[in-house]
N, C-alpha and C positions, 0 to 999 in steps of 0.2 A: 460729567459721567458719574454714576453711582453704582457701586458694586455692593450686593448685599451679602452678609455672613450670617446665615440663620443659625438660630439657637441649637438646632439638632446637628449641625454640622461641626460644633466645637468639640474639642477634645473633652472626654468625660471619664472620671474616675470615681468609683464609690468605695471609700476605704472603711466604711462602716461608721467611724467617727466624724468623717468628712466626706461630703458630696461635693464635687468640684467640677466646674466646667471652664475650659480655657479656649478663649478666642484666639490666641496666638500660641506658637510653639512654647512650651514651658515644662520643665522637669522631663518626665519620661514621654510627654507628647511632643512629637515633631511632625511638622507639616511644612515642607519648603515653600508652599504657596502662601503660608500664613505665619511669618516669622515677626514682622513687626509692620506698622503703618506709619510712615515719617518717623517722628520721634516717639511714638506710642509703642512701647514694647510688649507691656502685658496688660490684659483685662482678664482677671479671674473672678468668677462668680462662685462663692462658697457658702455652703450650709454646714455649720459645725454643731455638733450634738452637745447637750448640757454636760458639763464636766470634763470637756476635751478642749484641745487647741494645739497651737504650733509651740513647741519648746524653744528654748533659746537658741538662736540661729544668727549668723552674720550676713551682712549687706555691704556692699560699697558701690560708689559711683551710680547711684540711681536716685530718681526722685520717685518716692513711693507715696501714693494717696490712697486712703482707705474711707469708704463709704458704708456705713451700716443702714440697711433697710429694716430689719427687724431684730430686737434683742439687743444685747450689749456685748462689746468686745474689750476686755482687760489687756491693756498694753503695759509693758515694762520694758525699759531698754537701758543700754549702758551710759546714756546721758543723765541717768538719774529721774527719767520720766516715769510716772506711774499714773494711769488714767484709764477711764471706761469711755469708749465711744458708743454713743447713743444714736438712735435713729435721727436723721436730720443733721447730723455732725459729720464733718470731714476732718481728717487727720493728714497732715502733709510732713513727711520725714525725708529730710536730705541725708542720704546714707553717706556720701562723700568719701573721706579717707578711710571710712570703716566704722560701723556701729554693730552691736548685737542687740537683739530684742526677742521678746516672746509675745504671743497673742493667744488668749484663752477666752473662751465663752464665759461670761461673767455670771451666767445663771446656772444653778444646779438642777434646773427642771426644764428650760425651755431651750430650743435651739436659737443660733444667732444666724442671720442671713446677712451677707456682706459682699461688696465688690473691692477687689484690690487692684490698683492700677500702677503699673511701672512707666516712667517716662525717662528717656535718656536726658542727662544733664546737658547744659551748655558746654561744660567742660569737666574733666576729671579733677579729683584732688580738693573738693569743696570741704569747707568745714562742716561737720554734722550738725543738723538742727533739727526742730521740731515745732509744729504748730498744730492747734486743734480749734475749730471754730464751729459754731452752730449756724445754720441757715434755714430758719424756720419756714413752713409752707407758706405763710403770709408774705414772705419776701420773694417767693418764686412761683406763686399762684398765677398762672396764665400769662408768664413772662419768663424770659431767660435771664436768671439771675447768675452773674459773674461770681464764681467760687474760687478760682485760682487763676493767678496771671503772674507774668515776670516782674510787674511793678506794684503788685498788691493793690491794685485799683479798687475802688468802692468797697473797701474792707474785706476783699478776698485774701485767701492763702497766698504766700508768695512762692513760686516755683522758680527754679533756676533753669528754664528754657523758654523759647519763643513760642509759647502755647497759652491758650485761653480756655478755660472750661466753664461751661454754663450748665445750671440745673434748672429744670422746669417741671411743675406740676400742672397738668392741664386738665380742665373739666371736659367732659365729653363734648365734642363739637368745636372746642376752642382751638385757636392755631396761634403759633408764634413763627416769626421769620428772622433769619439772620443773613445780612448781606455779606459775602465773601470776597475779600480783596483778591485781585488776581495773582497767582502764584501761591495761594495758600490752600489748605486741603482741610476737609471736614470729617469728623468721625462721630455718628450718632449712635449711642448705645441706649436701647430701650430698657428701663429698669423695671417698669410695671405697665400693664395694660397694652393697648394697640394704638398705633400711630400711623398716619400717612405721611411720607417723607417725599414731597414733590410728586405726589401720586402713587407712591409705592407703599403698599401695606407692610408694616413691620409689627411684630408681636414681642412680648416680654422675652428678653435674652437675645434678640436680634441685634445685630450690628449692621452699620452702613458706612463705607468710606466713599467720600465724594472729592472730586477734583474738577477744576473748570466748570464748576456750578456757580453762577454769579449770585444766587439767592437760594437759601435752603428754608423751605416752608414745612413747618412740622404741626400736623392737625390730628388731635386725639380722635381716635375712632371708636367704634362700638357704643355702649351705654355707660361706660365706667371712666373714671379719671385715669390718666396716664402720667408716667413719670419718665423723664428723659435726662441724659448726660450728653451734651454736645461739646466736642472737642474742636477748636480752631487751631490749625497747625501750620507752622512755617514749613516750606519745602526743605528737605534735606538732600544734600549734594550725594 
């Protein structure tokens, strides 16, 4: 079974400096039908204007993953980390027992376009930690590249949850497939372009939840390349 979450159905707020879309309930947006999917709690797509950003604020007991599509995002946190996240790079932050951080557009002239993802951790009270890695297009061209996993396999980021995240950039007409173990669930987020997921057409910003699907086949549609993020998630009680 596949359930599609269309881009235009997401929560949307335009604050002037921030244009944001929420796949799941977040902040002032609440939809009881879309609170989370398994351990996947937040998928926010943000466009932040030059010279603006999120001031210092706290988090705890959450795995936070940030992926930049365009521009640069300057990050500072209470662990002493200071970095800029660029396109093709993923950041993983374990909030655990508590951290504070800020995120600002690193440019004074261009916007930054990013996704921020929150995943429930395997348990509360973890020690806060941080990772940032680049996954170049050459590593994920027409293939599903593992970018986050509980065992840090294949050079992926280590997340503290039974979830595996894959990133792929597909040329027009190319496809990739992922076998799904019984009892696990998939979420596909289309970052750019258009794809067919098991014959269902999805566009940029669309998401799709899958359960009891033994095989997920993702094919780039249209005449341009597509970029997708696939989550392989354990079932939650």
